[in-house]
C-alpha positions as a printed Julia matrix, in Angstrom:
231×3 Matrix{Float64}:
 -22.74   -2.47  -10.77
 -20.53   -4.02  -13.41
 -17.35   -5.91  -12.93
 -14.49   -3.87  -11.43
 -11.36   -5.5   -12.66
  -8.15   -4.92  -10.86
  -5.9    -2.72  -12.95
  -2.47   -1.32  -12.49
  -2.98    2.37  -12.66
   0.38    3.07  -11.11
   2.06    5.38  -13.59
   5.81    5.57  -13.54
   5.79    5.95   -9.73
   5.53    4.67   -7.19
   6.47    1.2    -8.58
   4.61   -1.22   -6.35
   5.94   -4.63   -7.15
   7.26   -7.31   -4.73
  10.83   -6.49   -5.95
  10.47   -2.89   -4.75
   9.16   -3.85   -1.34
  11.81   -3.53    1.51
  10.97   -6.55    3.56
  12.85   -5.61    6.8
  11.35   -8.02    9.42
   8.5    -9.05    7.22
  10.13  -12.07    5.47
   7.55  -14.57    6.6
   4.7   -12.3     5.42
   6.34  -12.05    1.93
   6.9   -15.85    1.82
   3.28  -16.44    2.7
   1.97  -14.07   -0.08
   4.27  -15.48   -2.69
   3.15  -18.98   -1.87
  -0.58  -18.18   -1.89
  -2.84  -20.17   -4.16
  -6.55  -19.98   -5.24
  -8.69  -21.54   -2.57
  -6.42  -20.94    0.41
  -7.73  -19.48    3.64
  -8.16  -15.66    3.71
  -5.24  -13.59    4.85
  -5.32  -10.37    6.75
  -2.5    -7.85    6.73
  -2.54   -5.23    9.42
  -0.29   -2.22   10.17
  -0.21    1.53   10.54
  -0.62    4.03    7.54
   2.37    3.88    5.43
   3.54    0.43    6.46
   3.2    -1.06    3.04
  -0.19   -2.76    3.1
  -1.53   -1.35   -0.17
   1.85   -1.91   -1.84
   1.65   -5.61   -0.99
  -1.94   -6.03   -2.24
  -1.14   -4.29   -5.54
   2.0    -6.39   -5.92
   0.1    -9.65   -5.29
  -2.66   -8.5    -7.69
  -0.05   -7.7   -10.5
   1.68  -11.07   -9.89
  -1.58  -13.11  -10.25
  -2.62  -11.11  -13.3
   0.67  -11.7   -14.98
  -0.09  -15.49  -14.52
  -3.39  -14.98  -16.41
  -5.63  -15.05  -13.26
  -8.56  -12.73  -12.78
  -8.14  -10.41   -9.8
 -10.68   -8.05   -8.31
  -9.96   -5.27   -5.83
 -12.3    -3.24   -3.54
 -11.49   -0.65   -0.93
 -13.21    1.99    1.21
 -13.55    4.27   -1.9
 -15.51    1.53   -3.83
 -19.23    2.15   -3.51
 -21.42   -0.89   -2.73
 -22.98   -3.1    -4.03
 -20.07   -5.15   -5.3
 -20.23   -7.97   -7.95
 -17.77  -10.8    -8.02
 -16.77  -12.33  -11.43
 -17.29  -16.06  -11.71
 -13.68  -16.23  -13.05
 -12.13  -14.27  -10.14
  -9.38  -16.2    -8.35
  -8.13  -13.51   -6.02
 -10.11  -10.91   -4.16
  -8.36   -7.91   -2.57
  -9.96   -5.85    0.14
  -8.13   -2.7     1.27
  -8.85   -0.35    4.21
 -11.48   -2.88    5.67
 -11.44   -0.99    8.94
 -12.95    2.05    7.1
 -15.79    0.09    5.5
 -19.26    1.53    6.08
 -22.37   -0.66    6.68
 -23.14   -1.2     2.95
 -19.43   -2.08    2.3
 -19.31   -4.51    5.16
 -22.33   -6.25    3.82
 -20.83   -6.36    0.4
 -17.59   -7.68    1.66
 -19.36  -10.45    3.65
 -21.13  -11.46    0.38
 -17.81  -11.55   -1.42
 -16.35  -13.85    1.1
 -19.24  -16.3     0.6
 -18.97  -16.19   -3.15
 -15.21  -16.37   -3.09
 -15.04  -19.39   -0.92
 -17.62  -21.11   -3.05
 -15.82  -20.63   -6.25
 -12.31  -21.39   -4.89
 -10.87  -17.79   -4.85
  -8.36  -16.5    -2.37
  -9.17  -13.39   -0.34
  -6.49  -11.05    0.93
  -7.54   -8.07    3.08
  -5.63   -5.15    4.7
  -6.56   -3.09    7.72
  -4.85   -0.8    10.27
  -5.95   -3.06   13.05
  -5.91   -6.86   13.53
  -9.02   -8.8    13.29
  -9.64   -8.9    16.99
  -9.72   -5.1    17.21
 -11.85   -4.39   14.21
 -15.19   -2.65   14.82
 -17.07   -4.45   12.04
 -20.19   -6.71   11.94
 -19.3    -9.92   13.58
 -19.79  -12.31   10.6
 -17.37  -10.2     8.54
 -14.82   -9.85   11.34
 -14.95  -13.55   11.99
 -14.19  -14.36    8.44
 -11.26  -11.86    8.43
  -9.9   -13.77   11.47
 -10.52  -17.22    9.85
  -7.09  -17.51    8.15
  -3.55  -16.32    8.96
  -2.98  -12.74   10.03
   0.18  -10.79    9.69
   1.11   -7.47   11.45
   3.53   -5.57    9.25
   6.69   -4.7    11.26
   7.97   -1.09   10.91
  11.22   -0.65    8.98
  14.32    0.1    10.96
  16.94    2.81   10.1
  18.84    0.61    7.68
  15.68   -0.6     5.87
  14.27    2.96    5.64
  17.53    4.22    4.41
  17.56    1.48    1.64
  14.02    2.29    0.8
  14.91    6.0     0.15
  18.04    5.01   -1.8
  15.99    2.62   -3.98
  13.25    5.2    -4.65
  15.92    7.81   -5.43
  17.7     5.44   -7.79
  14.2     4.73   -9.42
  14.01    8.36  -10.14
  17.55    8.74  -11.37
  18.59   10.58   -8.18
  21.78   10.01   -6.06
  20.79   10.85   -2.54
  23.78   11.87   -0.36
  24.15   10.35    3.09
  23.68   13.76    4.83
  20.32   14.13    3.06
  19.19   10.67    4.09
  20.25   11.48    7.71
  18.31   14.72    7.6
  15.09   13.03    6.21
  15.17   10.29    8.81
  16.01   12.71   11.67
  13.66   15.62   10.92
  10.59   14.11    9.32
   7.93   11.49   10.08
   9.36    8.02    9.61
   6.67    6.46    7.41
   6.51    5.96    3.72
   3.14    7.86    3.38
   5.26   10.98    4.37
   8.78   10.22    3.18
   8.03    9.08   -0.4
   5.81   12.03   -1.37
   8.37   14.35    0.12
  11.09   12.72   -2.06
   8.84   13.01   -5.15
   8.36   16.75   -4.39
  12.27   17.17   -3.99
  12.78   15.32   -7.22
  10.44   17.75   -9.11
  12.06   20.67   -7.42
  15.55   19.54   -8.32
  14.53   19.14  -11.9
  12.98   22.63  -11.98
  16.0    24.3   -10.4
  18.5    22.03  -12.24
  20.39   21.27   -8.94
  21.25   17.97   -7.33
  19.32   16.85   -4.24
  20.78   18.07   -0.99
  19.94   19.24    2.47
  20.15   22.98    1.43
  17.86   22.27   -1.54
  15.36   20.47    0.62
  15.36   23.43    3.09
  14.98   25.89    0.24
  12.05   23.88   -1.19
  10.22   23.75    2.13
  10.84   27.45    2.82
   9.4    28.47   -0.6
   6.49   26.24   -0.04
   5.86   27.77    3.41
   6.07   31.29    2.09
   3.69   30.43   -0.72
   1.14   29.26    1.72
   1.43   32.19    4.01
   1.46   34.91    1.36
  -1.96   36.49    0.83
  -3.34   36.21   -2.7
  -3.09   39.33   -4.8
């Protein structure tokens, strides 16, 4: 398998930089990532789906690439075997809790190579190292360095996140719409941000401003479309 270079295939949205991450109670984690250097001990980020783990990995990769450093990224969708470039200075491992046996073996090999050539490793998982059902040598290396559990965003931080995402799209989100989103829907970014993206497209198509009535209309139309038998 050839070199898989980390690339920023983000498109216009979502914009996954450090500047766009709402830190909430995660200030120590952000400070650690921003101070990370090649050769530092591995770091493990843990947290539920939608907590921002992938956002932080991509932000860190973009930051190091902007400094001219070679970054490689692997996740549960990357088929093994994996090859590490001799120039790599940062290795990102996402969704390690979902690695299959071949990927676990590949990840263990990456750890050995990365340490040998002075590269930093940052991994992300839904669970902390002690709770991971992985081969013991890999789990031990994930637990070797500092681990950070991402803290969920409170009401104020979630509201700010939605405002910022709306502003990024050129949308002014009224308070009643924010209240409705936080009260009626799952309070995680994996649900809220795609919903906001969907509302943005619907608002553009109907040439109307985002509002609670518009959101309800969109969801009702979507529900009707899924329950109507095909002609």
